[in-house]
N, C-alpha and C positions, 0 to 999 in steps of 0.2 A: 417057581420062576420059569416063565416060558409061555408059549402060545396056549398050551392046554390050561395052565393055571389062570391065565387071563380069561379064557373062554369059560372055565368053571366058575370064576368069580362073576362073570356076566350072567351066566345061567342062574346062579343063586339069587342074584339081585332081581332077575326077571321074575322068578317065582314069587318073591316077596311083593314086588310091585303088582304083579298080575292079581293076586288075591286082594290086596288093598284097593286096587283100582276098581275091580268089579264090585266089591262090597260098597264102596263109596258111590259108584254110579247107580247101583240098585237102590241105595238109600235116598239119594238126592234128586235123581232124574226121573222124569215121567217116561222117557224113552231111553233107557240105559243101553239099548242095542244100537243107538245111533252115535256112539262115541268110540274112539279108539285111542290106545296108548302106543306110541312108537318111540324107538330110540334112534338118535341120529349121531353123526360124528363117530368118534372112537367107540363109544358105547354101542352105536349102531352096527359097527363091524365086529362087535363081540370082543373088543380088545381093551378090557377095563383094568387099569392099573389101580393099586390101592388108593392113591390120592387123586384119581381122576374125578372130574365132575360127572354127574349123571345128566347127560344131555337128552332131555325129553321133549317130545312134541305131542301135545294132546289135541286130537282132531275131533270136530263135531260138525253136525249138519245145520246148525243155526236154528233148530226147531225149539230149543229151550231159551228162556229169557237169560240175558247176560248175567243178572244177579244170581240166578240159579246155577249157571255154569261156574261162576266165581266161588260160590259156596261149596260146590262139588270139588273143585280143584284144590281149594284150601284144605278141605277135609282129607283129601288124598295125600297132600304134600306135607301137612303139619307133622305127622309122625316121622317123616324123613328129616325134616329140619330139627326136630327135637333130638334126634340121634346124632346131630352134627354132620349129617351127610350133605355135601355141597351139591346143589341141584341147579341146573340151568334149564329152565323150562319155558315153553311157549304154548299158547292156547289159540288155535286158529281153525278156520274152516278151510276146505280145499281151495276155494278161490282166493282167500286171503293169503294162504301159503304160496300159491303160485305167483300172486302179485308181488309179494315182498321179495321172493327169490329173484325176481327180475331186476331188482335194484340193489340187493344186498348180496355180494359175492360169498360171504361167509355162510349165509343161509342156504344159498344155492349149493355150495360144496357139502354142507352137512346133510342135505337131503339126498345126495347121491348115495349115502350109506344108510338110508332109512331102513329100519327093521321093525316089523310088527311085533308087539308084545302081548297086547290084550285088547278085547273089545271087537269092534267091527273091522274085520280084515279087509273088506272091500274098500272102505275109505282109505285105509293105509296103502293098499295096492294102487289105488287111483292116484294118490299123491306121489307115490314113488314113480309111477309111470310118467306123470306130468314132469317131474323133476328131471328124469333122464331124457325125455323127449325134448324138453326146452333146452337142456344143456347141449345136446347135439345140434339142435336146429339153430340155436343162437350162439354158436361157438365164436363167431366173429365179434360178438359183444362181450361174452363172458371171459374169453382168454386174455384179452388186454387187461381186464380188471384183475384177473388172477395174477398176471405178471406184475402189475402195479402193487398188489398186496404183498407179493413175495419180496419185491425190492424194498418196500416200506418196512417190512418185518426184518429184513436183513440189516437195514440201517439202524433199526432199534435194538436188535439182539446180537448182531455181529455174526462171525463165521465160526461155527461149532469146532471145526478142526483146529483153529488157531487160538482159541480162548483159554485162559487159565481156569476159568470157572464158567463153562458153557451151559446154556439152556438147551437141554436135550430135545425139547419139542420145538421151540420157537426159532432157534438160531439157524442160519443158513447151513444146509446139509443135515438138518434134524428131521424129526418124525413128521412135522407138518409139511415139510418139503416132499416127503415120500407120499403123503396123502395128495399133495398137489399133482405129483406125477401120475398117480392113479386116476385123478380126475381128468388129466390131459388124455390119458389112454382111453378113457370112457368117451371123450368127445369125438374120437374117430379121426381127428385131423392128421395125426402122425402116430406111428407105432412106437410105443415106449417099452423098452425091454426091462420090465419090472423085476425079472429074475436076476438081473445084474445087481439089484440092491436088496434082494431078499435077506441075505446074511446081514447086511448093514442094519436093516429094519429090526431083525431079531435081536441083534446085539444091543442096539440103542433102547429097544423096548425092555429088554432084560435089565439093563443098567438102571433104567428108570424105575422098574419094579423094586429093585433092591434099594435104590435111593429112597423110595417112598416107605419101604418097610410096611408096617401096619398103620402108618399115619394117614388117616383119611383127609388130612389137610396139608399134605406134603406139597412141596414145590418141585419144579422140574430142573432147577439150576444145580449142577453138580459142583458144589463149592469145594474148595481145597480141604476144608476141615472134614468133609465127608468122603474124600476120594480113597483114603487108606481103608476105611471101613468097607466101602463098596468093593474095592479090589479084593480084599480078603474074603468077603462073602461069595464072590464069583470065582474064587480060585486063582486069581492072578498073582504073580510073584510080588508085585508092589503097585503103587499108584501110577508110576511111570509107564508100566506095561499096560495097565488099564487105559490110560489116556492115549497111548499110542494106538491101541485098537479102536478107541472112540474116534480118533483123528482119521484113521484109515477108513472107517465106516462112513464118516461124514464126507470125506473126499470122494468116495465112490458115488454118493448121492449127489454131491455138488457137480461132479463131472457129468452125470447123466442128465441133470437139470440143465446145465449149460448147453449140452449137445441138443437136448430136446427143443429148447427155445431157439437155438440156431436153425434147426430144421423148420420150425414154424415161421421164423422170420424169412427164411428162404422162400417158403411157399407164398408168403405175403408179397415179397418182392416180385414174384412172377405173376401176381394177380391173386387177391386174397383167397387163400385156401382153394385155389383152382385145382380141380381134380382132372384126371385124364392122362395125356401122353407123358411119357418119360422124357426127362431132360436129355439133351444131346451132350455127350462127353466132348470136352475140349482138350486136345493133346497139348501138354505144356513142357514136357521133358521126357527123356527116355524112360518108358514104363509108367509115366504119370499122366493123369488127366484130372480135370476139374469137372465134377459131376454133382449137381444139386448144391452148388456153392461150397463144395468140400473138395479137398485134394485127396485123391484116392489112387489106387494102383490099377493100371490098365488090365482089362479082362484077359485072362489066359497068359499073363506075363510070367516069365520064369523067375520067380522070387528067389528060389534056392540058388540059382546060378548067378545072382547079383546080390552079394552080401551088403552092398552099400545102398540098396534101394530104400531101406527104412529111413536112414538119416537124410538121404536125398529128398525123400517125400516130406520129412519133417521140416527140413530147412526151407523147402519150397513153400510149404504151408505157412510157416512163420513169417517169411519175407513177403508173402502176398497178403498176410493178415487174414488167412482162412483157417478153418479147423482141418485137422487130419481125420478122415472118416474112421469110424469104428470098424467098418468092414476091412479097411486097410490094416489097422492094428491087429485085428483078429487073424488076418491072413499072415502077417509078419510073425506073429507068435506061433501060429500053427506050423508054418514052414520056415522056422528060424534057421538062419545060416550065419555062423560066426564070422566076424570080420577078421581078416588076416592080421597077424601081429608082426611088425608094427602096422598101424592102420595106413592104408594108402593115402597119399596126400589129398586126393579128391574127397575121401570120406572124412578126413580130419577137417578139411575146409567146410564140409557140410555141417559138421558139429559146431564149428565157430559161427557159421551163418545162422544156425538154429539159435545158439545162445544170444547172438546179436539181434534177434528179431524183436527186441523190446517187449512190451506188454503182450503182444500176440503170441510170443513164444510160450508163455505159461500154459495156455490152453492146449497147445500142441504137445508140450512136454508131459502134461498131465495125461493126455490120451495114451502116449507111449508107456508112461509109468503104470497106468491102470492095468495094462496087459502084461506088465512085468518085463518090458523090453529094455528099459533103461538099465536095470540091474543085470540083465543078460549081457549087454554091451559093456557095462561098467560095474563089475561086482562090488566095488567099494561103496556104491550107492546104497546097497541093501541095508547097511547099518544105520544110516541117517534117514532112511525112508520113514516118514511119519513120526520121527523122533521128537517128542515134546521138549520144550525149554521152559521149565517151571520157574521162571523168574520174571519180575515185573518189567524189565527193560525190553524183553522180546515179546512180540505179538504173534509170531509165526513158529511153526515147527521148524526143525533145523533144515530139512530139505526145501521147504517153501521159502524160508529166509534166504537161502542161497540163490534160489530162482529170482526172488525179488532184488537181491543184490546185483544179479546179472542184468536185470531190467534197467536198473539205474546206471550200471556200467555201460550199457549200450548207448546211453545218452552222452557218454564222455569219451567215446572212441576217437573223436577228432582232436582230443587234447593230448594224446600219447602217440609215440612212434610205433608201438607194437600193440594195436588193438586186439589182436588175437590172443596175446599173452594176458592182457587185462581181462578179457571175457572168460578165458579158461580159469584164471585165478579167482575171479568173482564167483563162478559156478561152484568151485571146490574149496573156497577159503575156510569153511568150517567142517571139512570132511573128517577131521580128527575128533569131532565131538562125540560124546556118549560112551567113551571108554573109561572105565573106572581107573582112578589114580594115574591118569595120563593128562598132561597139559595139551589141550587140543591144538594149539598152534605148533608145538614141537612134533606131536604125533601126526598132525596134518602134513608137515614137511616130510616126514618119513613115508607117509602113504602116497604123496603126490609124485615123488621122484620116479618110481617104476610106472605109475599111471601115465604121467606125461610122456615118458619114453614110449609106452605102449601106444599112445595116441599119435606118435610119429614125430614128436619134437626132438631136435638134436640136443646134445649134451648141454650146450650153452643156454639154450632156451629152458631146458629142464631145471637148471640151476636158478635161473631168474624166476621161474614160476614157484619153485620151492622157497626162495627168499621172500616172495610176496606173501605166501601163505604163512610162513614162520613169523613174519613181522607185520601181519595185517593190523595188529592192534597198536603198533609202536607209535605212530604219529599222534593218534588220539590220546594215548596214555601220557606221552611226554608233554604234549601241548597243554594238557589240562592239569598236570600234576608236578611239572618241573619248572624251574626258573629259566625262561627263554633268553634272559639276558646273560646267563652264565655261559661263557665260552665252552666250559666242560660239557654242558648239556648238548650244545650243537655238535661238538666233536664226537660225543657218544653216538648220536644219530648218524652222522656221516660215516663213522666206522662200521655201523650196523648195515647201512644201505649200500655204500660203496661208490655209486656213480649217479649222475643226474638222471639218466634214463630210468633207472630203477626207482629213484625217488619220485619221478614223475608218475610212474605206474603205481607206486605205493600210495601216492596222494589220491589218485583217481579211485583206487580200491577203497581207501579210507572213507572217501565221500560216499561211494556206493553202499558200502557196508553200513555207514551211519544213517544214511537216508532210508535204507531198507529196514533198519531197526525201528525207526519212527521218532517222533518228537521227544520221547522220553530219553533217547540216547543220542540225539543229534539236534543241534540248534544253530542259529546264525552266529551266536557267540562262540560256540565250539568250532564251527567251520572257520571263523576268523582266526582263532588261535592256531589252527592247523596250517592255514595259509601263511601266517606269520612265521611259524616254525620252518615250513618248507622253503620259503624265500630266504631265510637266514642260512639254512643249510646249503642251498644252491650257491649263495654267495661264498660260503666257506669252500665249497667244491671248486668254485671258479678262482680260488686263490686269494680271496679277500679275507684278510685276517680279522677275526671278530674283535671288536673293541673290548677293553676291560669292562668288567661287570660294573655298570653305573649304579649310583645310588637312586633309590626311589625318592624323588625330591618333592617337597611340599609345593602346592600350587601357588602359594603366596608367602611372603616373609612371615616368620613366626617370632613373637616376642615373649609369649607365655610359656610356662612349663607344660601346660596341657591345652590343646586347642582342638576343637571338633568343628568341622565345616560340612554342611550338606551341600554337595556340589551340584546335584540335580534334584529339583523338587518333585515330590511324588505326583503322579497324574493317573487317576483311575487304578491305583495299586500297581502301577508299572514299576520297573526297576529303579532303584534309588542309589546314587553314589554318595558315599560318606567318607570323608578323609579325617584321620586322627593323627595328630602329631604330639608326641609326649616324650618327656625325659624317661629314658629306659630304666626299668626297675623290675625286680623279681615279681612275677605274677601279672605283668601288664597285659600280655596277650590273653591270658585266662580271664582277666577282669573285663576286657573289651568284648571278648566272645560272650561272656555272661551278660553283659549289658545288651548286646544284640538280641539275646534270647528273651530277656525279661521285657524288652521294648517291643516284642512281638514282630521282630524282623526275621524273615527267612533268608539265610545267607545263600546267595547263588554263587558268588566267588569272592575271594579276598586275597590280597597280597600285602605282605608286611616286610619291612627291611629295617635293620638297626645299624646305624653308622655313627661312629664317634659319640656314642652315648645317647643318640636321638633316634627314636623309633617313628617311622612313618608308615601308616597303614591306610590302604585303600580298599573299601568294602563295597560290593555290589549286592544289594539286598532287595527283598520285596516285603511289603507290609502285609501282615495277615488281614484277611477280609474282616471288616467291621472293627479293626483296631484303629486307635487314634495315633496320628503321626506326632512323635515327640520333636520338640524344637532342639536346635543345637545347644542352646543354653541349658535345657533340662537334661540332655544327654551328658553334657559336661559336668553338671552338678552331681548326677548319679554316678558317673565314673569316679569322680573325686571321692565320693562317699564309699564306693566299693574299694578303692585303693587304700583308704584309711581304715577300713574295717567297720565303718559306721553302717554300711549297707551289706546285709548278709545275702550275697548273690546265690550261694549254694541252696539256701532254704527256698528262695523264690523259684529257682530253677526246678528244684524237686517238686514243688507244687504244680508247676506246669507239666512236668513229666508224668506226675500222678494223674492229671487230667487227661493227658495223651493216652495213658494206659487204659482208660475206661473203655476204649474201643479195641476189639481184639486184633483187627488188621489181618494180614496174611502171613503165613509161615515164611521166614526169611533165613538165609544162612547166618551163622554167627559172625561177629566182627573179626577182621584179620588185620594184624599190624606187622609191617615189615621194617627191617633196619638194614641200611646199606651205606657203604662208603665209596661206591664206584663212580658216582657222578660228580658231586661237589668235592673239589680238592681240599677244601678247608672246613668241611663240616660233615656230620653224619646225617643221613636222611632218615626220618621216621615217617612212614607212609601208613595211613589209616584208611581202610575200606570197610564200609558197613552200610546198612540200611539207614536212611536219614531219619532223624528224630531230634527233638529239641535238646540243646545243651551238649552236643558231641564235642565241639571244639573247646568249650569251657572245661569239660571233664579231662580231655586229652592234655590241654595246655597246663592245667593245674597239676596233673600227675607228673608231667615232665619237669615242671619247675620244682616240685618237691623232691625230685630225684637228684637235684643238685647240678643241673646243667643249664646252659643258656640257650634260649631260642633266638637265633639270629634272624630268621625270616620264615615266612609261611606262605603257602599257596593253598587256597581252599576252593573247592568246587563242588557243586551239587548237580548231578546228572540224572534227571528224572527223579526217581525215588532213592537214588544211591548217593552217599557222601564219599568224597575222596579228598582227604586232607594230607598235605605234605609239609613237614616241618624240618627245617635245617637247624641242627643243634650242635653245640660244641661243649667241651668241658669248660671249667672256669678259667683255664689258661688259654682258651680260644682255639683248642685243637680238637680234631675229630675224636670220637670215643673209640676205645679199643673194640675189637669185634665182640668180645665176651660181654663187655659192659653195654654195648649197643643192643645186643640180643636180649640182655636182661631187662633193659628199659622197654623194648618192644613187647616182651612178655608181660611186664607189669601193666603197661597201658592196655594191652588186650584183655587181661584179666579184669581190670577195673571196668572196662566197657561192657564186658559180659555180665558182671554183677549188677550193672546199672540198667540192664535190659528190662 
């Protein structure tokens, strides 16, 4: 594993190919001395991984008939194909090669790494010289094509640093990007510091080698199922450490790529790749200038005597939408001067200005982080730096997620009275993640108090920031899992938050955190629930007494014992609203949940309430793709049969679960079931959290009913790929369960869910 092994592998293949090529040429060609065999791409660089294709270019002078050339090439390649070796080959003359490279950027890039293997070396050298000459001479044509191909590949394969199962070669920040940087350096347009990504390239290439093993048809995607094996083989403690190092490597590549294109774009803006005089520096602040469209530090400025220069430069760059130059970051790292504690107000203001720079802030922050400056200023950042989040809700590493949250918070600064507190809380809201056996919200509160004080905030502000970090999940959790019509729910939130200003800040932070997580964790539906909760809590804070908990009323008069209405007709498999009104009986919720499962409905949310012996249920569902929509009459008939025992829901659901299990999916944490009596004054809350799959609510409701308790109401929600079900239960006398019995019920439900995985 390593550069030497890849070189040895390439040399071994070279020898095999050389013998076979020369023998075939001598056997089939009249002029065997007029052909040559070359390697291009990764094989051309002598960096052959076990599963890499052999990228070959066979060159000839057109003196042989096409049919003869074809027979010769087939005779040479058939033994490779018979061995199962993947070969990507082309057969061209010198002029054909040059012509195709002019229009195909991938061909042009591959030729930059051309290496002679066998045959006429003069033909190989001529084609290589053509490729390099054309690449440099036509840089104004090739580089835009290269940039477009990089963007297209990023759109297709995503960002390596933030993917659960990244493609080590194709994703942004991967090995192909390093090759692109090498090509830009060869163009001579700008200087590219390839030494900055040498370690990244070595790591990614080594991970790829181990991933391939000895499989000559291996892929480059580092799947979850392979990460533990690769980590162990490379001597990492576990897969999390491996993925942290992979993310770190990819971020270094991505940063250099972003910086390189910025410099190219700056040249273009001043006249396409105009060479010559140096740009004139523009003074913009004490010690700061804009040079070559980057913010940098004035030449000969006393950096050591001005500890705040780094954050001042960063804030200026972010607010102007410009990059912070690498030279400035290197200078700041080399001549680092600690900021006095507590931070002077001007320095703290610069930090807030940096955080509030929106999307432009990320590039600046990344520049500082690449040189280790962030963790020097804020040591707490070290632990979350490149820290992966191996769950399906999050698309970013912990540090990048917090930056993305700050970007979204910057758009909400006009909605709060203290935008500085919002921005700081957004940047550090997950600072407590990654510590074993510690709740990240509670530990984050513990970490932020001294940090906020060190940044120069007074005691009152420190307490408010700590509150936001401790409770940053509160509004989303309560809005989606609790009954918002219950006065006890509202009082619980009010007591947690305390005052309207903090609630306002917490609301903005919840929105920012949710939007940064992505569609899997935030939606218009969830945002609406949070707004509703906030408005109700603001009313309570204003002295408006919440009304008594109302019943969930049917939308129209009911005369039957069982009635199902489809309130919104399906349209292109969008959400459907279904109302069920029925005489309350044991097993009703379980039966209805089972009905939804066998009817191929995916439950997005549900709310149920039982009053005076009548249960009213409101379900928001989506119909499976290719499933047929059932009528209200058919649903009613099936529910009646299920309640009477004529229809075996359990068997049908097991069949669907068995079909679901045919596909392995991704590793997920086990189900968790909580029991509590702290919110609803007249019931026990049973809360279920687990990865979504068919039949969850059916299984949970059936287990609870068989425990000998009543289900008074339920709130069901599916957030991305995670299910969150909350059930309000009482004993048969209508009272909350004792603590011991509630915990026993929670344990039983959890065990049943685990056995059904």
